[in-house]
Phi, psi and omega in degrees: 000313180235157176228145175255114185225169180299154172268164179225147181300333180292351181271004180307319179299328177294313177299318180302316178299315179298314186289345176278351181262108183303328180291323180294320186258011183311316185249015185269183178312139175302327179305323182298333178293336185263348181276081191260357178228157178300317178301324177294320178294319178299318178296315179299313182295319178300316178295320179299317181292339180267352185289110182277353179261013181223151170256109182247120185230143172277146175259114185242145170288130183299321185287322187246348185065021175290132175283119181243356180178186174212151184205168177162205181227126179251167176058040183292125177249113179289326179296313182271354181051052183215166177193176183242124180285145173214155177207144172220114173261106187277336181268103189298331183290355175258002178291151175075015181248011180085004181293320179301317179294316181295316178299315181301315179298318180294320179293319177300318178301314178296318181298316182279319184276311186274322183266349178068030181284155176254333184218132174233123182244174175202164166239143182222136177293132185304323178292348182280074185294325177297316178297314180303317180294316180297318181293319179295318178298328181277354174113359178289143178242145179292130178247332182181181185228131173258104188290132178045045184274353184223139179244112179219146175051047175063026178208150173273146172215163183281151170250138179258139177261126179230154178205160172228138179258153181308312181300323178293317180296316178300315180295318180295318180291324177297317180289325178292317178298320180296317182289338179276349181276000000 
């Protein structure tokens, strides 16, 4: 259904359209609130594509190759064998179809198998119930709470810290493969 493939600088207008929609970026990076012009988005995307400490992937529909989001792992530390997961599904009509969970599982596979990571963490805004469910289904466990760490829609809310460790991911994938046979 979906493929994770490289992004291209020519896709800045697509990101610009997504970032102009307050609902799409409601729980995203604070930086996204500030990328208000196409030239700013182009600069951000160019820098993102040059970031050697991150795995940045486009989320494409397999049948049409339409770019519907982006995901990956930022802040990769080879010494600590860790990084931080992120996802943005910009095309709202694909929300609620399990794509977030599938993307998360594919990125975790790359992180643990290809990058040799031991720990992949994330922070998620507590009101983002869809994200919380997708992350839990993909194997993330709650580690802590950052109280009133985010200000959106005229209110503070907590951010939750979640992570999955390589042994947990291996065990979950072994049980999923067994149940699919």
